C-alpha positions as CSV (number, residue, x, y, z in Angstrom):
1,X,6.1,16.6,23.7
2,X,8.5,13.8,24.8
3,X,6.4,12.5,27.8
4,X,3.1,14.3,27.4
5,X,1.8,13.8,23.9
6,X,-1.5,15.7,23.4
7,X,-2.3,13.8,20.2
8,X,-2.1,10.2,21.3
9,X,-5.8,9.9,20.6
10,X,-5.0,10.0,16.9
11,X,-3.3,6.7,17.3
12,X,-6.7,5.1,17.7
13,X,-6.9,3.9,14.1
14,X,-10.6,3.6,13.9
15,X,-11.6,5.7,16.9
16,X,-14.6,7.9,16.2
17,X,-12.8,11.1,17.1
18,X,-9.7,10.2,15.1
19,X,-11.8,9.3,12.0
20,X,-13.8,12.5,12.3
21,X,-10.5,14.4,12.3
22,X,-9.3,12.4,9.3
23,X,-12.5,13.2,7.3
24,X,-12.1,16.9,8.1
25,X,-8.5,17.1,7.0
26,X,-9.2,15.0,3.8
27,X,-12.1,17.4,2.9
28,X,-9.8,20.4,3.2
29,X,-7.0,18.9,1.1
30,X,-9.4,17.5,-1.5
31,X,-11.3,20.8,-1.8
32,X,-8.1,22.7,-2.5
33,X,-6.2,20.4,-4.7
34,X,-9.0,19.0,-6.8
35,X,-10.0,22.5,-7.6
36,X,-6.9,23.0,-9.6
37,X,-7.8,23.0,-13.4
38,X,-5.0,20.4,-14.0
39,X,-6.0,17.9,-11.3
40,X,-8.4,15.9,-13.4
41,X,-6.0,15.7,-16.4
42,X,-3.3,14.4,-14.0
43,X,-5.6,11.8,-12.5
44,X,-6.9,10.6,-15.9
45,X,-3.4,10.3,-17.4
46,X,-2.0,8.4,-14.4
47,X,-5.0,6.1,-14.5
48,X,-4.4,5.5,-18.2
49,X,-0.8,4.4,-17.8
50,X,-1.5,2.2,-14.7
51,X,-4.2,0.3,-16.6
52,X,-2.4,0.2,-19.9
53,X,-3.2,-3.1,-21.6
54,X,0.1,-3.0,-23.5
55,X,2.3,-3.2,-20.4
56,X,4.3,-6.4,-19.9
57,X,2.4,-9.2,-18.0
58,X,5.3,-10.7,-16.0
59,X,5.0,-14.4,-15.4
60,X,6.2,-17.3,-13.2
61,X,6.2,-20.9,-14.4
62,X,4.3,-23.6,-12.6
63,X,4.4,-26.8,-14.5
64,X,3.3,-26.4,-18.1
65,X,1.7,-23.0,-17.5
66,X,3.0,-19.4,-17.0
67,X,1.0,-17.6,-14.3
68,X,0.4,-13.8,-14.1
69,X,-1.6,-11.5,-11.9
70,X,-3.2,-8.7,-13.9
71,X,-5.1,-5.5,-13.2
72,X,-6.6,-3.2,-15.8
73,X,-9.5,-0.8,-16.3
74,X,-12.0,-3.7,-16.3
75,X,-10.5,-5.7,-13.5
76,X,-9.5,-3.2,-10.7
77,X,-8.8,-5.9,-8.1
78,X,-7.3,-8.2,-10.7
79,X,-7.2,-11.6,-12.3
80,X,-5.0,-14.5,-11.4
81,X,-4.5,-16.2,-14.8
82,X,-2.4,-18.5,-16.8
83,X,-1.2,-19.4,-20.3
84,X,1.4,-21.4,-22.1
85,X,4.8,-20.3,-23.3
86,X,3.7,-20.8,-26.9
87,X,0.7,-18.5,-26.3
88,X,2.8,-16.0,-24.3
89,X,5.2,-15.6,-27.3
90,X,2.3,-14.2,-29.4
91,X,1.4,-10.5,-29.4
92,X,-2.1,-11.3,-27.9
93,X,-1.9,-14.4,-25.7
94,X,-5.0,-16.3,-24.7
95,X,-5.3,-16.4,-21.0
96,X,-7.3,-18.8,-18.8
97,X,-8.7,-17.2,-15.6
98,X,-7.8,-19.1,-12.5
99,X,-9.3,-16.6,-9.9
100,X,-11.2,-13.4,-10.5
101,X,-10.6,-11.2,-7.4
102,X,-13.1,-8.6,-8.5
103,X,-15.9,-11.2,-8.7
104,X,-14.9,-12.7,-5.3
105,X,-14.9,-9.2,-3.7
106,X,-18.4,-8.5,-5.2
107,X,-19.7,-11.9,-4.2
108,X,-18.5,-11.7,-0.6
109,X,-18.9,-7.9,-0.1
110,X,-15.3,-7.6,1.1
111,X,-12.7,-5.3,-0.6
112,X,-10.2,-8.2,-1.2
113,X,-6.8,-7.5,-2.8
114,X,-4.4,-10.2,-4.1
115,X,-1.5,-11.0,-1.8
116,X,-0.1,-14.0,-3.6
117,X,-0.3,-17.8,-3.5
118,X,1.8,-20.8,-2.5
119,X,1.4,-23.7,-4.9
120,X,1.8,-27.3,-4.0
121,X,4.6,-29.0,-6.1
122,X,5.0,-30.9,-8.2
123,X,1.4,-31.4,-9.4
124,X,0.5,-27.6,-9.2
125,X,-3.2,-28.4,-8.6
126,X,-3.6,-26.9,-5.2
127,X,-2.7,-23.4,-3.9
128,X,-2.9,-21.5,-0.6
129,X,-4.3,-18.2,-1.8
130,X,-3.6,-15.2,0.4
131,X,-6.1,-12.4,0.3
132,X,-5.8,-9.0,2.0
133,X,-8.6,-6.8,3.1
134,X,-8.1,-3.5,1.4
135,X,-4.4,-3.9,1.0
136,X,-3.2,-4.6,4.5
137,X,-0.3,-6.8,5.3
138,X,-2.5,-9.1,7.3
139,X,-4.2,-11.8,5.1
140,X,-6.6,-14.6,5.1
141,X,-5.5,-17.9,3.6
142,X,-7.7,-20.3,1.7
143,X,-7.0,-23.5,-0.1
144,X,-7.8,-23.3,-3.8
145,X,-8.3,-26.0,-6.5
146,X,-6.5,-24.5,-9.6
147,X,-8.0,-26.9,-12.1
148,X,-11.6,-26.5,-10.9
149,X,-11.2,-22.8,-10.3
150,X,-12.9,-23.0,-6.9
151,X,-12.0,-22.9,-3.2
152,X,-11.7,-26.3,-1.6
153,X,-14.7,-27.1,0.5
154,X,-13.5,-27.9,4.1
155,X,-10.0,-27.1,2.8
156,X,-7.2,-25.4,4.8
157,X,-8.2,-21.9,5.9
158,X,-6.6,-19.3,8.2
159,X,-8.3,-16.2,9.5
160,X,-6.9,-12.7,9.1
161,X,-3.4,-12.4,10.5
162,X,0.2,-11.8,9.3
163,X,0.2,-15.5,8.3
164,X,3.1,-17.6,7.2
165,X,2.3,-20.9,5.4
166,X,4.1,-23.6,3.5
167,X,3.0,-26.9,2.0
168,X,4.7,-30.0,3.3
169,X,2.5,-32.3,1.3
170,X,-1.1,-32.4,0.2
171,X,-2.3,-33.1,3.8
172,X,0.2,-31.1,5.9
173,X,1.3,-27.5,6.3
174,X,3.8,-25.5,8.3
175,X,1.7,-22.6,9.7
176,X,2.7,-19.5,11.6
177,X,-0.4,-17.5,12.6
178,X,-2.3,-15.9,15.5
179,X,-3.8,-19.1,17.0
180,X,-4.1,-17.6,20.5
181,X,-2.3,-15.8,23.3
182,X,1.5,-16.0,23.0
183,X,1.5,-16.9,19.3
184,X,2.7,-13.4,18.1
185,X,5.9,-11.5,18.7
186,X,6.1,-7.9,19.9
187,X,6.2,-6.9,16.2
188,X,2.9,-8.7,15.4
189,X,4.4,-11.6,13.4
190,X,4.2,-15.4,14.2
191,X,6.3,-16.5,17.2
192,X,5.5,-20.2,16.7
193,X,5.3,-22.7,13.8
194,X,2.8,-25.6,13.9
195,X,2.6,-28.7,11.8
196,X,-1.0,-28.8,10.8
197,X,-2.7,-31.9,9.4
198,X,-5.7,-31.7,7.2
199,X,-9.0,-32.3,9.0
200,X,-7.7,-31.4,12.5
201,X,-8.2,-28.2,14.5
202,X,-5.4,-25.7,14.1
203,X,-5.3,-25.3,17.9
204,X,-4.4,-29.0,18.2
205,X,-1.5,-28.8,15.7
206,X,1.8,-29.4,17.5
207,X,4.3,-26.6,17.7
208,X,7.5,-27.7,15.9
209,X,9.5,-24.5,16.1
210,X,9.3,-21.3,18.1
211,X,11.1,-18.1,19.0
212,X,10.8,-15.5,21.8
213,X,8.3,-12.7,22.2
214,X,11.1,-10.2,21.5
215,X,12.0,-11.7,18.1
216,X,10.7,-10.2,14.9
217,X,9.3,-13.5,13.6
218,X,9.8,-17.2,13.0
219,X,8.8,-19.3,10.0
220,X,9.4,-22.8,8.5
221,X,9.1,-24.3,5.1
222,X,9.5,-27.6,3.3
223,X,11.8,-27.9,0.3
224,X,10.3,-30.7,-1.9
225,X,13.1,-30.8,-4.5
226,X,13.6,-34.5,-5.4
227,X,16.7,-35.8,-3.8
228,X,17.1,-32.8,-1.6
229,X,13.9,-32.8,0.5
230,X,14.4,-30.8,3.7
231,X,12.4,-29.0,6.4
232,X,14.0,-25.6,7.2
233,X,13.2,-22.9,9.7
234,X,14.5,-19.4,10.5
235,X,14.3,-17.4,13.7
236,X,14.6,-13.6,12.9
237,X,16.0,-12.1,16.2
238,X,15.8,-8.6,14.7
239,X,15.7,-7.1,11.3
240,X,19.4,-7.9,10.6
241,X,20.2,-11.0,12.6
242,X,18.6,-14.5,12.0
243,X,19.3,-18.1,13.1
244,X,18.7,-20.9,10.6
245,X,17.8,-24.5,11.3
246,X,17.4,-27.8,9.7
247,X,14.4,-29.5,11.2
248,X,15.1,-33.3,11.6
249,X,12.4,-36.0,11.4
250,X,12.7,-36.6,15.1
251,X,11.7,-33.0,15.8
252,X,15.1,-31.6,16.7
253,X,16.3,-28.3,15.2
254,X,19.9,-28.4,14.0
255,X,21.5,-25.0,13.8
256,X,23.0,-24.0,10.4
257,X,26.1,-22.2,11.7
258,X,26.3,-19.4,9.2
259,X,26.8,-15.8,10.4
260,X,23.6,-14.5,11.8
261,X,23.8,-11.2,9.9
262,X,24.4,-13.0,6.5
263,X,21.8,-13.8,3.8
264,X,21.5,-17.5,3.5
265,X,20.0,-19.6,0.8
266,X,19.7,-23.4,0.4
267,X,19.5,-24.5,-3.2
268,X,19.7,-28.3,-4.0
269,X,23.2,-29.3,-2.8
270,X,24.4,-25.7,-2.2
271,X,24.4,-23.5,0.8
272,X,24.7,-19.9,-0.5
273,X,25.9,-17.3,2.0
274,X,26.0,-13.5,1.2
275,X,28.1,-11.8,3.8
276,X,27.3,-8.6,5.6
277,X,30.4,-8.8,7.7
278,X,33.8,-10.5,7.1
279,X,34.0,-14.2,7.7
280,X,36.4,-17.0,6.8
281,X,38.8,-14.3,5.6
282,X,36.2,-13.2,3.0
283,X,35.0,-9.5,2.9
284,X,31.5,-8.2,3.6
285,X,29.5,-8.3,0.4
286,X,31.1,-11.6,-0.8
287,X,29.0,-14.6,-2.0
288,X,30.2,-18.0,-0.9
289,X,29.0,-21.5,-2.0
290,X,29.3,-24.5,0.4
291,X,28.2,-28.1,0.0
292,X,25.2,-28.1,2.3
293,X,25.6,-31.6,3.8
294,X,29.3,-31.0,4.5
295,X,28.6,-27.6,6.0
296,X,26.1,-29.1,8.5
297,X,28.8,-31.6,9.5
298,X,31.3,-28.8,10.2
299,X,33.2,-28.5,6.9
300,X,33.9,-24.9,5.8
301,X,35.6,-25.3,2.4
302,X,33.8,-23.2,-0.2
303,X,33.9,-21.5,-3.5
304,X,33.9,-17.7,-3.7
305,X,31.3,-16.7,-6.3
306,X,31.5,-13.0,-6.0
307,X,33.9,-10.5,-4.3
308,X,32.9,-6.8,-4.2
309,X,35.2,-3.8,-4.9
310,X,34.8,-0.2,-4.1
311,X,32.5,0.4,-7.1
312,X,30.8,-3.0,-7.7
313,X,28.6,-4.9,-5.4
314,X,26.2,-7.9,-5.4
315,X,22.5,-6.8,-5.6
316,X,21.1,-10.3,-5.6
317,X,21.0,-13.7,-7.3
318,X,18.6,-16.3,-8.7
319,X,19.1,-20.0,-9.3
320,X,18.1,-22.4,-12.0
321,X,18.6,-26.2,-11.5
322,X,22.3,-26.1,-12.4
323,X,23.2,-22.4,-12.7
324,X,23.3,-19.2,-10.8
325,X,22.5,-15.7,-12.1
326,X,24.2,-12.8,-10.3
327,X,22.8,-9.3,-10.3
328,X,25.5,-6.7,-9.7
329,X,25.7,-2.9,-9.5
330,X,28.6,-0.8,-10.6
331,X,28.0,2.8,-9.5
332,X,24.3,1.9,-9.3
333,X,24.0,0.6,-12.8
334,X,23.1,-3.1,-13.3
335,X,24.9,-6.1,-14.9
336,X,23.8,-9.8,-15.1
337,X,26.2,-12.7,-15.0
338,X,25.6,-16.4,-15.5
339,X,27.6,-18.8,-13.4
340,X,28.0,-22.5,-14.1
341,X,29.6,-25.0,-11.8
342,X,32.2,-27.3,-13.5
343,X,32.6,-31.0,-12.7
344,X,36.2,-30.5,-11.6
345,X,35.4,-27.7,-9.2
346,X,35.1,-23.9,-9.7
347,X,32.5,-21.9,-11.6
348,X,32.7,-20.4,-15.0
349,X,31.2,-16.9,-15.5
350,X,29.9,-15.0,-18.5
351,X,27.7,-11.9,-19.1
352,X,24.0,-12.5,-19.5
353,X,22.1,-10.1,-21.9
354,X,23.0,-6.6,-22.9
355,X,22.4,-3.8,-20.4
356,X,22.9,-0.2,-21.5
357,X,24.7,2.3,-19.3
358,X,22.7,3.9,-16.4
359,X,20.1,1.1,-16.6
360,X,18.7,-1.6,-14.4
361,X,18.4,-5.3,-15.1
362,X,17.0,-8.0,-12.9
363,X,15.8,-11.6,-13.0
364,X,12.0,-11.8,-12.9
365,X,11.5,-15.6,-12.7
366,X,13.3,-18.9,-12.7
367,X,11.9,-22.4,-12.2
368,X,14.6,-24.6,-10.8
369,X,12.1,-27.2,-9.5
370,X,10.7,-28.0,-13.0
371,X,11.7,-30.7,-15.4
372,X,13.9,-30.6,-18.5
373,X,14.5,-27.3,-20.2
374,X,12.1,-25.5,-18.0
375,X,14.4,-26.0,-15.0
376,X,17.0,-23.8,-16.7
377,X,14.7,-21.0,-17.8
378,X,15.7,-17.5,-16.9
379,X,13.3,-14.5,-17.4
380,X,14.9,-11.1,-17.0
381,X,14.0,-7.5,-17.6
382,X,16.0,-4.5,-18.7
383,X,14.9,-0.9,-18.4
384,X,16.0,2.6,-17.6
385,X,14.6,6.0,-16.8
386,X,13.9,6.7,-20.5
387,X,13.9,3.1,-21.7
388,X,10.7,1.1,-21.2
389,X,11.1,-2.5,-20.0
390,X,12.2,-5.4,-22.3
391,X,11.5,-8.9,-21.0
392,X,13.8,-11.6,-22.2
393,X,14.1,-15.4,-21.8
394,X,17.1,-17.6,-22.0
395,X,17.8,-21.2,-21.2
396,X,20.9,-21.3,-19.0
397,X,23.8,-23.1,-20.8
398,X,22.4,-22.7,-24.3
399,X,23.4,-19.1,-24.9
400,X,20.6,-17.7,-27.0
401,X,18.5,-14.8,-25.5
402,X,14.9,-14.4,-26.8
403,X,13.1,-11.1,-26.5
404,X,9.6,-11.9,-25.4
405,X,7.9,-8.6,-24.7
406,X,8.6,-4.9,-25.1
407,X,6.6,-2.4,-23.1
408,X,5.6,0.8,-24.9
409,X,6.9,4.1,-23.6
410,X,3.9,5.8,-22.2
411,X,5.4,9.3,-22.2
412,X,7.4,11.4,-24.6
413,X,11.2,11.1,-24.0
414,X,12.1,13.6,-26.8
415,X,14.8,16.0,-25.6
416,X,15.2,14.2,-22.2
417,X,18.6,13.1,-20.9
418,X,19.8,11.0,-18.0
419,X,22.9,12.0,-16.2
420,X,24.7,10.8,-13.1
421,X,26.5,13.2,-10.7
422,X,28.2,12.9,-7.4
423,X,27.6,15.2,-4.5
424,X,30.1,15.6,-1.6
425,X,28.5,15.0,1.8
426,X,29.4,16.6,5.1
427,X,32.1,14.0,5.9
428,X,33.6,14.1,2.4
429,X,31.8,11.0,1.1
430,X,30.9,11.0,-2.7
431,X,27.1,10.4,-3.0
432,X,25.8,9.4,-6.5
433,X,22.5,10.7,-7.8
434,X,20.6,10.5,-11.1
435,X,19.1,13.5,-12.9
436,X,16.4,13.1,-15.6
437,X,15.5,16.2,-17.4
438,X,15.6,18.3,-20.6
439,X,18.9,18.4,-22.4
440,X,20.3,21.9,-22.5
441,X,17.8,23.2,-20.0
442,X,18.2,27.0,-19.7
443,X,17.4,28.3,-16.2
444,X,16.2,26.5,-13.2
445,X,13.4,23.9,-13.6
446,X,11.0,22.6,-11.0
447,X,12.7,19.5,-9.7
448,X,11.5,16.5,-7.7
449,X,14.1,14.8,-5.5
450,X,13.3,11.3,-4.3
451,X,15.2,9.3,-1.6
452,X,15.0,6.4,0.8
453,X,18.3,5.7,2.5
454,X,17.5,2.7,4.7
455,X,17.2,-1.1,5.1
456,X,19.8,-1.8,2.5
457,X,17.4,-0.8,-0.3
458,X,19.0,0.3,-3.5
459,X,17.4,2.9,-5.8
460,X,18.3,1.8,-9.3
461,X,17.3,3.4,-12.6
462,X,13.6,2.6,-13.3
463,X,11.1,3.5,-15.9
464,X,8.0,5.1,-14.5
465,X,5.3,6.2,-16.9
466,X,3.6,7.9,-14.0
467,X,6.6,10.1,-13.3
468,X,6.9,10.7,-17.1
469,X,3.3,11.8,-17.6
470,X,2.8,13.7,-14.3
471,X,6.2,15.3,-14.0
472,X,8.7,15.0,-16.9
473,X,6.3,15.8,-19.8
474,X,5.2,19.0,-17.9
475,X,8.8,20.3,-17.8
476,X,9.9,19.0,-14.4
477,X,13.3,17.4,-13.6
478,X,13.4,14.2,-11.7
479,X,16.2,13.2,-9.3
480,X,17.0,10.0,-7.5
481,X,19.5,10.3,-4.6
482,X,21.5,7.1,-3.7
483,X,22.3,8.1,-0.1
484,X,23.8,6.0,2.6
485,X,21.5,3.6,4.5
486,X,20.7,2.0,1.1
487,X,22.5,-0.9,-0.5
488,X,23.9,0.8,-3.6
489,X,27.5,0.1,-2.4
490,X,26.9,-3.0,-0.4
491,X,26.6,-3.7,3.4
492,X,29.1,-0.9,4.4
493,X,27.0,1.7,2.6
494,X,24.0,0.6,4.6
495,X,25.7,0.2,8.0
496,X,27.3,3.6,7.7
497,X,23.9,5.1,8.5
498,X,22.6,2.6,11.1
499,X,21.3,3.8,14.4
500,X,23.1,6.9,15.8
501,X,24.9,7.3,12.5
502,X,21.6,8.0,10.6
503,X,22.6,11.6,10.3
504,X,24.9,10.6,7.5
505,X,21.9,9.6,5.4
506,X,20.3,13.0,6.1
507,X,23.6,14.8,5.4
508,X,23.9,13.0,2.0
509,X,20.4,14.0,1.0
510,X,21.0,17.6,1.9
511,X,24.3,17.5,0.0
512,X,22.5,16.3,-3.2
513,X,19.9,19.1,-2.8
514,X,22.7,21.7,-2.6
515,X,24.6,20.2,-5.5
516,X,21.5,20.5,-7.7
517,X,21.4,24.2,-6.9
518,X,25.1,24.7,-7.5
519,X,24.8,23.0,-10.9
520,X,21.9,25.3,-11.8
521,X,19.5,22.4,-12.2
522,X,17.0,24.1,-9.9
523,X,16.6,26.6,-7.0
524,X,15.6,25.9,-3.4
525,X,12.1,27.4,-4.1
526,X,11.6,25.1,-7.0
527,X,13.0,21.9,-5.4
528,X,10.4,19.4,-4.1
529,X,11.3,16.3,-2.2
530,X,9.3,13.0,-1.8
531,X,9.8,9.8,0.1
532,X,7.7,7.0,1.5
533,X,7.9,4.9,4.7
534,X,11.5,5.2,5.8
535,X,11.8,7.8,3.0
536,X,9.0,9.7,4.7
537,X,11.1,9.9,7.8
538,X,13.9,11.2,5.6
539,X,11.7,14.0,4.1
540,X,10.3,14.8,7.6
541,X,13.9,15.3,8.9
542,X,14.6,17.6,5.9
543,X,11.6,19.7,6.8
544,X,12.7,20.2,10.3
545,X,16.5,20.4,9.7
546,X,16.9,22.0,6.3
547,X,13.7,23.9,5.5
548,X,15.7,26.5,3.5
549,X,16.7,23.9,0.9
550,X,13.2,23.1,-0.4
551,X,10.0,24.6,-1.8
552,X,7.7,21.6,-1.0
553,X,7.9,18.4,0.9
554,X,5.9,15.1,0.5
555,X,6.0,12.3,3.1
556,X,4.0,9.2,2.2
557,X,3.1,6.5,4.8
558,X,5.9,7.9,6.9
559,X,7.6,7.2,10.2
560,X,7.7,10.5,12.1
561,X,7.4,9.8,15.8
562,X,10.7,8.1,16.6
563,X,10.1,7.9,20.3
564,X,7.0,5.7,19.9
565,X,7.5,3.9,16.6
566,X,8.4,0.7,18.4
567,X,5.0,0.5,20.1
568,X,3.0,1.0,17.0
569,X,2.1,-2.1,14.8
570,X,5.2,-3.6,13.2
571,X,7.5,-0.9,14.6
572,X,9.3,-3.1,17.1
573,X,10.9,-4.9,14.1
574,X,12.8,-1.8,13.1
575,X,14.7,-1.2,16.4
576,X,17.8,-2.8,14.8
577,X,17.7,-0.2,12.1
578,X,17.0,2.9,14.1
579,X,17.7,2.2,17.8
580,X,15.6,1.4,20.8
581,X,13.6,4.4,22.3
582,X,13.6,2.5,25.7
583,X,17.4,2.6,25.8
584,X,18.6,6.1,27.0
585,X,21.6,6.0,24.7
586,X,19.5,5.4,21.6
587,X,16.7,7.7,22.8
588,X,19.2,10.6,22.6
589,X,19.8,10.3,18.9
590,X,16.2,9.3,18.1
591,X,15.0,12.5,19.7
592,X,17.7,14.4,17.8
593,X,16.1,13.7,14.5
594,X,12.5,12.6,15.3
595,X,10.5,15.0,13.0
596,X,7.4,15.0,15.3
597,X,9.6,16.2,18.2
598,X,11.6,18.8,16.3
599,X,8.7,20.9,15.0
600,X,9.0,24.5,16.3
601,X,6.9,27.6,15.9
602,X,8.1,29.6,13.0
603,X,10.2,26.6,11.8
604,X,12.5,27.6,8.9
605,X,13.0,31.2,9.9
606,X,16.2,30.4,11.7
607,X,17.5,29.1,8.4
608,X,16.6,32.2,6.6
609,X,13.3,31.2,5.1
610,X,9.7,30.0,5.8
611,X,8.8,26.5,6.5
612,X,8.1,24.7,3.2
613,X,4.5,23.3,2.8
614,X,4.2,19.6,3.7
615,X,1.8,17.0,2.2
616,X,1.3,13.9,4.3
617,X,-0.4,10.9,2.8
618,X,-1.2,7.6,4.6
619,X,-3.8,4.8,4.7
620,X,-6.2,3.8,7.5
621,X,-5.4,0.2,6.5
622,X,-1.7,0.5,6.7
623,X,-0.9,-2.1,9.3
624,X,2.9,-1.8,8.9
625,X,3.6,1.9,9.5
626,X,0.9,3.2,11.8
627,X,-1.2,6.1,10.3
628,X,-0.8,7.8,13.7
629,X,2.6,9.0,12.6
630,X,1.2,11.2,9.8
631,X,-1.9,12.1,11.8
632,X,0.0,13.5,14.7
633,X,2.5,15.3,12.6
634,X,-0.3,17.1,10.7
635,X,-2.1,18.0,14.0
636,X,1.1,19.4,15.6
637,X,1.9,21.5,12.5
638,X,-1.6,22.9,12.5
639,X,-1.2,23.8,16.1
640,X,2.0,25.7,15.3
641,X,0.5,27.4,12.3
642,X,2.8,25.6,9.9
643,X,1.7,24.9,6.3
644,X,0.5,21.3,6.0
645,X,-1.9,19.3,3.9
646,X,-3.1,15.8,4.9
647,X,-4.7,13.0,2.9
648,X,-5.6,9.5,4.3
649,X,-6.8,6.9,2.0
650,X,-9.3,4.6,3.7
651,X,-7.8,1.5,2.0
652,X,-4.5,0.5,0.4
653,X,-2.3,-0.7,3.3
654,X,1.3,0.3,3.2
655,X,1.2,0.7,-0.5
656,X,-1.2,3.6,0.0
657,X,-3.7,2.4,-2.6
658,X,-5.5,-0.9,-3.1
659,X,-6.2,-0.6,-6.8
660,X,-5.4,1.6,-9.8
661,X,-8.3,4.0,-9.2
662,X,-7.1,4.8,-5.7
663,X,-3.4,4.9,-6.9
664,X,-4.2,7.4,-9.7
665,X,-6.2,9.6,-7.3
666,X,-3.3,9.7,-4.7
667,X,-0.7,10.3,-7.4
668,X,-2.8,13.2,-8.7
669,X,-3.1,14.7,-5.2
670,X,0.7,14.4,-4.7
671,X,1.7,15.9,-8.1
672,X,-0.9,18.7,-7.9
673,X,0.4,19.7,-4.5
674,X,4.0,19.7,-5.9
675,X,3.1,21.7,-9.0
676,X,1.1,24.3,-7.1
677,X,4.1,25.0,-4.9
678,X,7.0,24.7,-7.4
679,X,5.7,26.0,-10.7
680,X,5.9,29.6,-11.7
681,X,2.2,30.4,-11.6
682,X,1.2,28.0,-8.8
683,X,-0.8,25.7,-11.1
684,X,-0.5,22.3,-12.7
685,X,1.1,23.0,-16.1
686,X,-0.2,21.5,-19.3
687,X,2.1,19.2,-21.2
688,X,5.0,20.9,-22.8
689,X,6.6,22.2,-19.6
690,X,7.0,25.3,-17.6
691,X,9.1,28.4,-18.2
692,X,12.2,28.9,-16.0
693,X,11.3,31.1,-13.0
694,X,13.4,33.6,-11.1
695,X,15.0,32.2,-8.0
696,X,12.7,32.3,-4.9
């Protein structure tokens, strides 16, 4: 299997043989799971909550308008629309449609999905609209007149690629795209940046910045903030190391000498540096503020805006014109803090908003480039597992917090309780996890354990009406594991599971599973696990390494072949996270936990049980994680006689679904599979829950 892979043909994304195989597997899975009497109810309920017209329309300010992208039962692909703050404050705002993506898709016969827009400041009349074909990462770019509601004839246009674009002024752009041989990195992202003038061929645009073929990507952008106009560029050498530059008018690139593993932001006069390793006698996880111009000249005096401790870390920050909002986590629960610089040096700090325990809060929008009061606006949201989101607005420096919108709870929370526990991993590390389930549950309940454990991603408390309807209301218990590899305790928590140390993330997840059983929350036969992308790698490892701990396994858009991931689509960009299969030292540990290479006949029996059934889901249009990972895993399991279901959505990209109809169908497939394998009678239960079953 290492050197002679019999299923390489399944990596031909749109090969005739591969697609025939996909259709056959889809037909088998659909025939079995949709036949369950509860499938259609699940699909209908998920579709209802996804299209709920009462959910919060989150906005971003551009000039006098608040913009929102909206999907509902009438607009599957969505509307880009706008309103005013005065209207937005009402219970039923009047919206002006800027672009109807459904109408555009119908008119052009292309399944377009919205991928965002870059708007020219300060007039906010022109936009570079990004459209994705069926949800892929690759996009086309078209210039759009926002006042006329029409694409600009003979305007800027880019063909489908993993494009990067930024306005310089009305007649010039910074562009990273696939303009010909040598323009892309090994990961499929732009290697060069061109300065493109309106009315000239892209191929003739001069290259103003470039990296190497082995880099992940390069990009450049223009900051038009009055008084602080700058051209900036970044060369991402790998996923965790980047070089930043100030592009001078004469074409030279001046290196901004911050640590290459730090997160760096330039905001007006400030250079903001979030450390991933110690520097200037400051610890990893600290946030430092420098005067930008002085820093470029070599000065290193700075203000320390945040210092982590063993329980509290910086999750992120947002800026207004004159303030900073910090988002912090203490044992994976959020807090918001408003920082204000004083004229005499230093920054004052005060809490922003009220955040209940075991909840999440985050800034949804600021508009530091606007004028007057709008430049100090902060929109932030607060929610929790059982607490639907509340959207608030404040003007930094004024103190008052206005509640703008409250989302309805789309599932019954009666009798449900959120708890946080800590499991002890194999090396003695305490690993937090959240449990959402019935208070006073007697006996073991079907439980669904979700994890990710990679790329410094934190899994904070979140309100999911889909999980509430499809799982909690039917008597299931939901669990989130905050394992190493994530960012829940800062850079050290992530770096503890990098490369050859990835086993720590897997050990953490297994420890949480065992702790759930020890606490009587569930039993191995009633415990399902689910993860997507890197989380799909996690659940794949659990299948091959700890099959005795679980009754069902779901891997969505997963990485599974860890000896070839670097050769498939964007896979080369993740070598810094996992290791390089071409390096014999890294290949050893990658082979040790590559799920595709660790499947064995009778898998699970050596651990005292049968191999739990696996559901693999992916998308033909996923151009980030190659669908070949899931295809080959399913084919190999079928060859070995191991229980596997496979479903590949034709669209959807890495999200797995391009619209609410597709998303509802995939969610119904996943939850039907879980209930059939974890419930007492092997069927999707009606609302009201399941009875505790005997241990299996």
